[in-house]
C-alpha positions in Angstrom: -47.2 33.9 42.4 -45.1 37.0 42.5 -41.4 36.4 43.3 -39.2 39.3 44.4 -35.9 39.9 46.3 -35.3 42.8 48.6 -31.8 43.6 50.0 -32.5 44.7 53.5 -29.5 46.9 54.2 -28.8 50.1 52.2 -25.4 51.1 51.0 -22.9 51.8 53.9 -25.3 50.2 56.4 -23.7 46.7 56.3 -20.1 45.8 56.8 -19.8 42.2 58.2 -16.2 41.0 57.6 -17.2 37.7 55.9 -19.5 39.4 53.4 -17.1 39.4 50.5 -19.9 41.2 48.5 -22.8 39.3 50.1 -25.9 41.3 51.1 -28.6 39.9 53.4 -31.9 39.7 51.7 -35.5 38.6 51.8 -37.1 36.6 49.0 -40.8 37.0 48.6 -43.5 34.5 47.6 -46.6 36.7 47.2 -50.1 36.1 46.0 -51.2 37.9 42.9 -54.9 37.8 43.4 -56.5 40.7 45.4 -59.1 39.6 47.9 -59.8 43.1 49.2 -58.1 42.2 52.5 -54.5 42.1 53.7 -53.0 38.6 54.2 -51.0 37.3 57.2 -47.3 36.9 56.5 -44.6 34.3 57.5 -40.9 35.2 57.5 -39.1 31.8 57.0 -35.6 31.6 58.6 -33.6 28.5 57.7 -31.0 27.0 59.9 -27.3 26.0 59.3 -25.5 26.3 62.7 -25.0 30.1 62.0 -22.4 28.8 59.4 -24.6 28.8 56.3 -28.3 29.2 55.4 -29.8 25.8 54.7 -31.6 25.5 51.3 -33.7 22.6 52.6 -35.5 24.9 55.0 -36.2 27.8 52.6 -38.2 27.4 49.4 -40.0 24.2 50.5 -41.2 25.8 53.7 -42.1 29.0 51.9 -44.3 27.1 49.5 -46.0 25.2 52.3 -47.0 28.5 53.9 -47.9 30.1 50.6 -50.3 27.2 49.8 -52.0 27.9 53.1 -52.8 31.5 52.0 -49.9 33.4 53.5 -47.7 35.9 51.9 -44.2 34.6 52.6 -40.6 35.8 52.7 -37.4 33.8 53.2 -34.5 35.5 55.0 -30.9 34.9 53.9 -28.9 36.3 56.8 -25.3 36.7 57.8 -23.4 33.6 58.9 -19.9 32.8 60.2 -18.8 29.9 58.1 -15.1 30.3 58.7 -15.5 30.7 62.5 -13.2 33.7 62.3 -15.5 36.6 62.7 -18.1 36.2 65.5 -21.5 37.3 64.4 -22.4 38.8 67.8 -25.7 40.7 67.0 -25.3 40.9 63.2 -27.8 38.1 62.4 -30.2 39.4 65.0 -29.9 42.8 63.4 -30.6 41.2 60.0 -33.9 39.6 61.1 -34.9 42.7 63.0 -34.4 44.8 59.8 -36.3 42.1 57.8 -39.4 42.3 60.0 -39.3 46.1 59.9 -38.9 46.1 56.1 -42.0 43.8 55.7 -44.0 45.8 58.1 -43.0 49.1 56.5 -44.0 47.7 53.1 -47.2 46.0 54.3 -49.5 48.1 52.1 -47.4 47.4 49.0 -47.4 43.6 49.7 -51.0 43.3 51.0 -49.8 42.2 54.4 -51.6 42.7 57.7 -49.2 44.6 59.9 -50.3 42.8 63.1 -50.2 39.3 61.6 -46.4 38.8 60.9 -45.0 35.6 62.1 -41.4 34.3 62.0 -40.7 30.6 61.4 -37.2 29.4 62.1 -35.3 26.1 62.0 -32.5 25.0 64.3 -30.1 28.0 64.4 -32.7 29.9 62.5 -35.1 28.9 65.3 -32.6 30.4 67.7 -32.5 33.6 65.6 -36.3 33.8 65.6 -36.5 33.2 69.3 -33.7 35.8 69.9 -35.9 38.4 68.2 -38.9 37.2 70.2 -37.1 37.8 73.5 -34.7 40.6 72.6 -36.6 42.7 70.1 -36.6 45.7 72.4 -32.8 45.8 72.4 -32.4 46.1 68.6 -32.7 49.7 67.5 -32.6 50.8 63.9 -30.8 54.1 63.0 -32.4 54.4 59.6 -35.1 57.1 59.7 -37.1 55.1 57.2 -38.0 52.7 60.0 -38.6 55.2 62.7 -41.6 53.9 64.7 -41.8 50.6 62.8 -41.9 47.7 65.2 -39.5 44.7 64.8 -41.6 42.5 67.2 -43.1 39.5 65.5 -46.7 38.8 66.2 -45.9 35.1 66.6 -42.8 32.8 66.5 -42.8 29.2 65.1 -39.7 27.4 66.3 -38.7 24.2 64.6 -36.2 22.0 66.4 -34.7 25.2 67.7 -31.4 25.9 69.4 -32.4 27.7 72.6 -29.9 27.3 75.4 -26.2 27.9 75.5 -25.9 25.7 78.6 -25.5 22.0 78.9 -27.8 21.1 76.0 -26.6 23.6 73.5 -25.4 23.2 69.9 -21.8 24.0 70.3 -20.9 25.2 66.7 -23.8 27.7 66.8 -22.4 29.1 70.0 -18.9 29.4 68.5 -20.2 31.1 65.4 -22.2 33.6 67.4 -19.8 34.5 70.1 -16.4 33.3 69.1 -16.4 30.9 72.1 -13.5 28.5 71.7 -14.2 24.8 70.8 -12.2 22.0 72.2 -10.5 20.4 69.2 -10.9 16.9 70.6 -14.5 17.0 71.8 -16.0 19.8 69.7 -17.6 21.2 72.8 -17.4 24.8 73.9 -14.3 25.2 76.1 -16.0 27.2 78.8 -12.8 27.5 80.9 -11.1 29.4 78.1 -13.9 31.9 77.4 -13.3 35.6 78.0 -15.6 37.6 80.3 -17.2 39.1 77.2 -17.9 35.7 75.7 -19.4 34.5 78.9 -21.7 37.5 79.0 -22.7 37.1 75.4 -23.3 33.3 75.9 -25.7 34.2 78.8 -27.5 36.7 76.6 -27.9 34.1 73.9 -29.4 31.5 76.4 -32.9 32.4 75.5 -34.8 30.4 78.0 -33.6 33.0 80.6 -34.9 36.0 78.8 -38.6 35.3 78.1 -40.7 38.2 79.4 -44.3 39.5 79.1 -43.3 41.2 75.9 -42.4 37.9 74.2 -44.9 37.1 71.4 -46.9 33.8 71.3 -44.7 30.8 70.3 -45.3 27.5 68.6 -42.4 25.0 69.3 -41.9 21.6 67.7 -39.1 19.1 68.0 -38.4 15.3 67.7 -37.6 13.2 70.7 -34.6 11.5 69.0 -32.9 14.6 67.6 -29.2 13.9 68.2 -27.8 17.3 67.0 -30.0 19.7 69.0 -31.4 18.0 72.0 -35.1 18.1 72.6 -34.4 19.6 76.0 -34.0 22.9 74.1 -37.7 22.9 73.3 -38.7 21.9 76.8 -36.6 24.7 78.3 -38.2 27.4 76.1 -41.8 26.1 76.6 -41.3 26.0 80.3 -40.0 29.6 80.3 -43.0 30.7 78.3 -45.3 29.0 80.8 -43.6 30.8 83.7 -44.1 34.1 81.9 -47.7 33.3 81.0 -46.9 33.5 77.2 -49.2 31.6 74.9 -47.1 28.6 73.8 -47.8 25.4 72.0 -45.3 22.5 72.3 -45.4 19.5 70.0 -42.9 16.6 70.3 -42.8 13.9 67.7 -41.7 10.5 68.7 -38.8 10.1 66.2 -36.9 11.9 63.5 -33.4 13.1 62.7 -32.4 16.8 63.0 -33.2 19.1 60.0 -36.4 17.4 58.8 -37.8 20.7 57.3 -41.2 19.7 55.8 -40.3 16.0 55.9 -41.8 15.3 52.5 -40.5 13.3 49.5 -39.5 16.5 47.8 -37.3 17.4 50.8 -35.9 13.8 51.0 -34.9 14.0 47.3 -33.4 17.5 47.8 -35.5 18.9 45.0 -35.0 22.7 45.5 -35.7 25.0 42.6 -33.7 28.0 43.8 -30.4 28.4 45.7 -30.5 32.0 46.8 -29.7 30.9 50.4 -26.2 30.0 49.2 -25.4 33.7 48.2 -22.9 34.3 51.0 -21.2 30.9 50.4 -20.8 31.8 46.7 -19.2 35.1 47.6 -16.8 33.5 50.0 -16.0 30.7 47.5 -15.3 33.3 44.9 -12.9 35.0 47.2 -11.1 31.7 47.7 -10.9 31.1 44.0 -9.6 34.5 43.3 -6.8 34.2 45.9 -8.2 36.9 48.1 -8.9 34.3 50.9 -6.8 31.4 51.9 -8.5 28.3 53.4 -7.6 24.6 53.8 -8.4 22.1 51.1 -11.2 20.7 53.3 -12.8 24.1 53.7 -12.5 24.8 50.0 -14.4 21.6 49.3 -17.0 22.4 51.9 -17.5 25.9 50.4 -17.7 24.4 46.9 -20.5 22.1 48.1 -22.4 24.7 49.9 -22.2 27.2 47.1 -22.7 24.7 44.2 -25.9 23.1 45.5 -24.7 19.6 44.4 -27.7 17.3 44.5 -26.3 14.4 42.5 -27.6 10.9 43.4 -24.4 10.3 45.3 -24.9 13.4 47.5 -28.5 12.5 48.1 -27.6 9.0 49.1 -25.0 10.4 51.5 -27.6 12.4 53.4 -29.8 9.3 53.7 -33.1 11.3 53.9 -36.5 9.6 54.1 -39.9 11.2 54.3 -41.6 11.2 57.7 -45.4 11.1 57.7 -45.6 11.7 61.4 -43.5 14.9 61.3 -44.8 16.1 57.9 -48.1 17.2 59.5 -46.4 20.0 61.5 -47.2 22.8 59.0 -50.9 22.0 59.2 -50.8 21.9 63.1 -48.8 25.2 63.1 -51.3 26.8 60.6 -54.2 25.8 62.8 -52.5 27.4 65.8 -51.6 30.5 63.9 -55.1 30.9 62.4 -56.6 30.6 65.9 -54.1 33.1 67.2 -55.0 35.6 64.5 -58.7 35.0 64.2 -59.7 37.7 66.7 -57.8 40.4 64.7 -59.9 42.3 62.3 -59.3 41.8 58.6 -57.5 44.8 57.3 -58.9 46.2 54.0 -56.4 47.0 51.3 
């Protein structure tokens, strides 16, 4: 396996206020052997409520796709952990540039330019679905990407946040748009939103923006998800159906939010690398140096997110258990993706 890291923004292209030295990147898991033909590619996009990039949905997922013959990248994108600087379109611009970067370097990485799928989880699912429905809105001023499409050829959405309406994930909405949260209920205080926030919330309610240009989508969720209601999956699949977009919908009978690959390795939090915590480490360093003042509770949270503490006590706190029913989803998604791509000619290297 060839491992590499690519920072997707060049100098002076990226200036998100909560960066503190962080730079969005894609981490590659690439096959060394040369088969004579380009491989399909999956860009993995972890979740984290747009407040951090979850390690549990990064490397384990990348390895699952790699083992099925794909070249894989994991996107570490901008997040709004402090809920002080709304992301607006920054994360969407990150994933757009990531897809363009992969496509522009397809020959170098032996990737088929018309077989690039995005695979997102929770808020990362929202980010992938945002690119699927809004890709035409995201332009790139860098001439190196002139004429390079940011439209994914497929989107795999795992327990995704989709709507900003009744069934939304409130913290994700706040991180994206700056919409105020009621301190007692934790719900978006819709009566206090500005006109700009209301418009942005409408733009981010993705079930209302599926068009004929939306790529094929594979959506899976669990019926008992109590963080992101399964209604999100139903709403998006119904929108795809109305627009006559190829869409698969798989609902598992049970399972908590954030199951990732649902294996023993996931349950025991056995992650080899922690690159998805890069932004949290940068923010934590700013706190430690005195450049940023936060509460003691926030300091402890940042320390956990940046330190990747997987002690037995932490693992017990999360109470994770493998789920054999859900753990089959990568194989189901692979079958769907292979069927989708089978009519595309293999591209010689």
